[in-house]
N, C-alpha and C positions, 0 to 999 in steps of 0.2 A: 910173124909182126904182131906187136902187142895190140891189144884192143884198149878203146876206152876205159872199159872195166878193169882189166888188167892193171893200167895205170894207176886207176883209182885205188885199186887193193894195194898195189905196192908202195903208194903214197901214204896211205893209212897206216899200213904196216910199219913203213920205216919211221912215220911220226911218232908211234906208240909202242914203239919195239921195247921201252923201258917201263911199260905198264904190264900188269898183270889182269887179264880178264877175269870178271865182266865187268865192262867200262862203256861210257858213252861218249862220244865225240859230236861236234859240230863244224863243218868244213866252212869256214867263214866266207870265203869264196861265193860259195853257193848260196849261204843265207843272204849276204848283201845283194847278190844278184835278183833273189827272190823279192827281197824287200823293194828294189827299184823297179821290178817288174809290177808288182802290185800298186805300187804308186802311181806308175804311170797307167794302169789299166783303172783306175779311179779317175783318171782324166780331170784332175785339178780340184776334186773334193777331197777332204782329209780323211787319213785312214787311221782308224782307232785299232789299236792293237789287242787282241784277244789275249789275256794273260793266262786262262786255261790252256791255250796251245803253247804255251812257251815255258812256262814256270822255272824261270831263273831270273833273277832280277838284273843281272849285268846284261842279258840278251834282251829283255825287254827295254832297258836303258839303250841299248844299242840300236834297237828298230826306231826308238822314238827319235834318235838323233840323224835319222835319215830325212832327207825333204819328203814333204808329203804325208808325214806320219803325225797324228796329235792326240793324245788322250789314250786312257786305258780302259778297257771293258773287263771287269773282274768278275769272279764267279760266285764269290762269297762276300759279305760286308765286313768280318774279320779281316779277309785278305786285303781288301779295298782300304781298310784302315792303315793296315802295316804298309801297303805299297805308299800311302800318303803320308805317313809320319817318316817314311825311310827315305822320301824325296823323289820316288821314281814318277810321279806325275802329278799336278796338282788339279788333274781333271780325270775323275775314275768315275766309271758309271757301272753299277752291279748290274749283271745282266739278268739276275734271277731275284724275284722277292725273298726276303729275308723274316725269319721268326726268330733270330737270334737276342733276346732280350738285354744280354750284357753288352753286345757289340752297338744295339741300337742307344742303350744309355750311354755309351762312351760317344758315339757320334753326336747326339742332343746335347751333352755337356760340354762341348768344344766348338766354337764358333768357327774356328779355321777349318776343322773337318767338315763342319755341316755346309761350309762354302765350297769345299774340295768334291765330296762325294755325293752322286747322285743315286737314290734308290730306285728301285723298279716297283711299280704297283700294277694291279689290274683288277682291283676289287675294294669294296667298302672295307672287308674284314682286314687288310693290310692297314689302311687307316686307323682302323680302331685298336689294331693290336700296338701300333706304334704310340697311340694315344695313352693307351694303358701302361706303356712302359714310362712315358714321361709326357705329361701333360702339355698342350700348346703354350701354355703361359708360363711354363718352367724350363723351355728349351728354345734353341736357336730355330729359326724357321728351316725346316729341312727340304731340301731338292728333291723332286720326283719326277718319274719318267713313266709314262703310260705304255703298257706294253700290248700293241694289237696283235692279235694272231693274224698270221700270214698264211694259214693253211688255205687251201683249195676245197671247195664242197661244191662240186659240179651236181647236176641232176636233183636242183633244188633241197641240197644238203644232205641228200642220201649216201653221197658217197664223200669219205674225207681222205684229202691227199696231204701229206705233211706230218708234223708232230703236234702232239697235245700239249698246247702250251697254255695262251691266256685266254679267258672266257669272253673276251672283248674281239668280237669278229667283224660287226658292222660299222659303218662310219656314224650311224646313228648311236649306237651303245658307246663306241668310243667319246663322241661328244657329250652325251648324258653323264659319263662318268667325269669327263672332264669339268664340267659344271659342278658336279659334287666336289671334285678335289678344290676348284675355286672357291668353292663356299665354306671349305674347313680352315680354320685358324689353323697356324703352324706350317702349312704345307704351301709350296710354290711348285706348280708343273711347269718344268723348264724342257721337257724333251717328248719325244715318241719313238717307239722302237718297233720295227716288225721286221722279224727275222724270217726270210723264206727258206726254211730248210729244207724242203723239198726240190728246191732249185740249187741254192748255196751247197747243202750237204750230200747231195745225191748224185752220184756220177753218172754221166750219161752215155758211157760207152764201156758197160762191164765186159772184162776178158771172156771170150768165149760164148757170150750171150746177145748175139745181133738183134734178135727178135725184142730181148727185154730192153734194150739200148734203144730202139725205134720207139717202143710204147713208153719208155721214160722221156725221151724228148717231145714226143706229141704232148703228154701230160704238163710237162715243164712250159711248153710254149702256151698252152692254154691258162695255167695258173698263173703265168708272168702278166699276160693281158689283163686277167681277171683282178690281180693285184695292182697293177698300174693305176687303173681307174678308182678302186675301192681304196687304196692306201692314201691316194689325192685326195678323195672325197673325206677321208677320216681325218687328214692334217686340217682340212678347210674347217671342219666341223670343231675340232680342238681349237685351232686358233680363235674361234670366237670367244672362248673363255681363258685363254693363257697366250701369252707373248713366248711361244716356243724358241728357244737357243738352238736346238738340234732335231734333225728327225734321221733316226739311224736305221740302217739296214744292210742285209747282205753277209757274206762270209766269204771266204777263200773263192769258193766255187761260183760265186756270181758278182765278183766285184765290178767287173764292165757292165753287166747287165742292170745291176741295182744302181750304179753310177749315173745311168743314164734316165732314171727315173726322177723327173724334176721336182717332185716332191720330196727327195731325200737330199739330204744338205751333208751328210758323212756315211762312211761304211766302214765294216769291222773285217778283219783280216788276222790271221794268226798262224793257223796250220800251214799256209802256204810259205812261211819262213823256213820250217822245217821239210816239208816236202815228205810227209807220210806216204804209205802204199795207197791208201783210200783214193788219194788224189791222182793217182794213175789211171783212173777210169774216167777221167775228165777230157773233152775234146777241145774246149775252148782254149784251156790254157792248162799245161802241167808243170808245176813248181820242179827246179831240179833237187833231187834228193841232198839234203843236207846235214842231216841227223842220222847216225848210226849207232849200234851198239855191239860189241865184239864178246863173243864167247870162245873159251878154248876147247879144242878137240881132247878129249880124256881117255876115249878109248877106241878100238876097231871091234866091235862084235861079230862082224863076219865080213868076208870079202864083199866089197861095194858099199860097205857103211861106215860112217864115221858117227861118233857121238859126242856131243859138246856137253859141256858141265852148264846148268841152266837153260835160259832161251824161252821159258814159258811167260813171256811179257804179254799177255793178251788184253785187247782192248776192250772198252766198253761198248754197249750196243747189242744187237740181237746174236744169239750164241751161234756163229756160223764163219765159214772159212775165211771171210774176209777181215775178220778180226784177229786173225793169228798172224804173228811177226812173220816175215817173208826172209829166208836166209838168201843174201843178196850176192855176196862175195866170197870165194871165188863163184863165178857164174856155173851153172849146170847143177845147183843142189836143189833138192826137195825135201819137204817135211815127208814123214810117214803117215798114210792115212789111218792107220790103227793107234798110232801113239801122240800124233801132232806136237805140238810144244809143250814139254812140261816143265815143272818148277824145278827139278833139280837136274834133269838130263833131257837132251832132245836128240834122238838119233835122225840122221840125215843120210838119205840115199842121193841118187842122180850120178850123171856122168862124172862129175867132180870129186865125189866121194872117195873114190879109190886112190886117189892122188893125197888125200890128206893123212897127216900123221900126228900122233900124239904132240901137244903143244903148240899146233897151228891154230891161227885165229879163223873164225868165220865170223864174217860181218852180216849182221841182220839190220833190217828196218821195220821200224813199228807201224802197225797198222792206222795209229792217230800220231799225233803230233806232243803234245804236252805230257801224256800219261806216260811217255818213255821217262819223264824225270821224277817220276814216282818209286822208281826202281833203283837210283842212284843218287848220291849223296853229291855230285860233283859232275861238271860237263868238261871235257878237255876241247879247247878250240884250237883247231887246226888252220895254218897257213901253210900251204904247199906240203911241204913234208915235215913241218915242226910245229910240236904243241908251243903256242905262244902264251897260252893263259888257261888256267884251271879255275872254273868260277862254280860256286855251290850252286845247288838247285834249291826248290823250296823245302824239300825233304833234307837237303843238308844244312840249311839253315832252323831245321827243328821246325817247320811248318807244315801241317797236314792239314789242310782246310777240308777236305771230302773224302 
């Protein structure tokens, strides 16, 4: 009797029988189901789509067309300008500070762009750089968002849990910087963001590591309680100096928890639309895998082994096995520890390897979401067992932002 995995493999194989690997697909039924689930988990608060996790304009537009989704979180200013100019969204928040002088000059010279795009800032140096590019009296007023560091620092700061982002950690520091922004001509503080990476981006159920999973859950509960109080205090402090339009937080892994924070007005998600392997390690909600890439078997080096061409599409982050792509279909394949996933060839073992023949497809899942699109010029959109559209990725449109 065919399993669900067998049926998925058969469906993807039939849909793409006319294509030669390597190529990438997005299963639209899974994509739409994930988009709906994320919106429901946000419990009425709008979801801002993280473009870094999608990197295909058609799919960004598809997500934004769903109920509950509003606005884009871009990862560079040139990307934000491109998305605004091409009509993807009239509400684009740049998630990271920029030092791109040409892009800043373009933004400052265009009042429409200046009203559409919000810059991220966390220090006076950011304000000074912008003023050096274009003086306040020679530009449109620029929208800015304050980045509050959401990491947890227990034991009086001797321990750091989370990523290294903004230098603004306390409510007092946030309020003081908000006062500085409010006193600078040419800027308008419209938002505050606090991304809790240690909750949203860290799976609490790593496979085969039960003790680590328990430790992560304990840390996440402590971090959430601390951030709930500190983020609320920071928002209060900032509102003394600015009429905030939004308070942004979260990511795919914490949509429900972050939405429950009364200080937060919107959440961000993107990876959950594709369902990469890193999100298999979450207990609260796991997206349905929607994005896959196919490689062709090109040789059989020994009994019980099959080698595909390519496959080494490694994700960013710490150099660890969690960043390797996962051979997904047929089930029962595994990477070899001595070789891993290679740029030009990837040998595979496991029970399913013996049945593979030259020319067969092996379907992989990427560890992250949008990074998959840096390896292909287009994504094939599958409904049932048919490719219903082929859309360009950022790379396919000649856009490499990082």
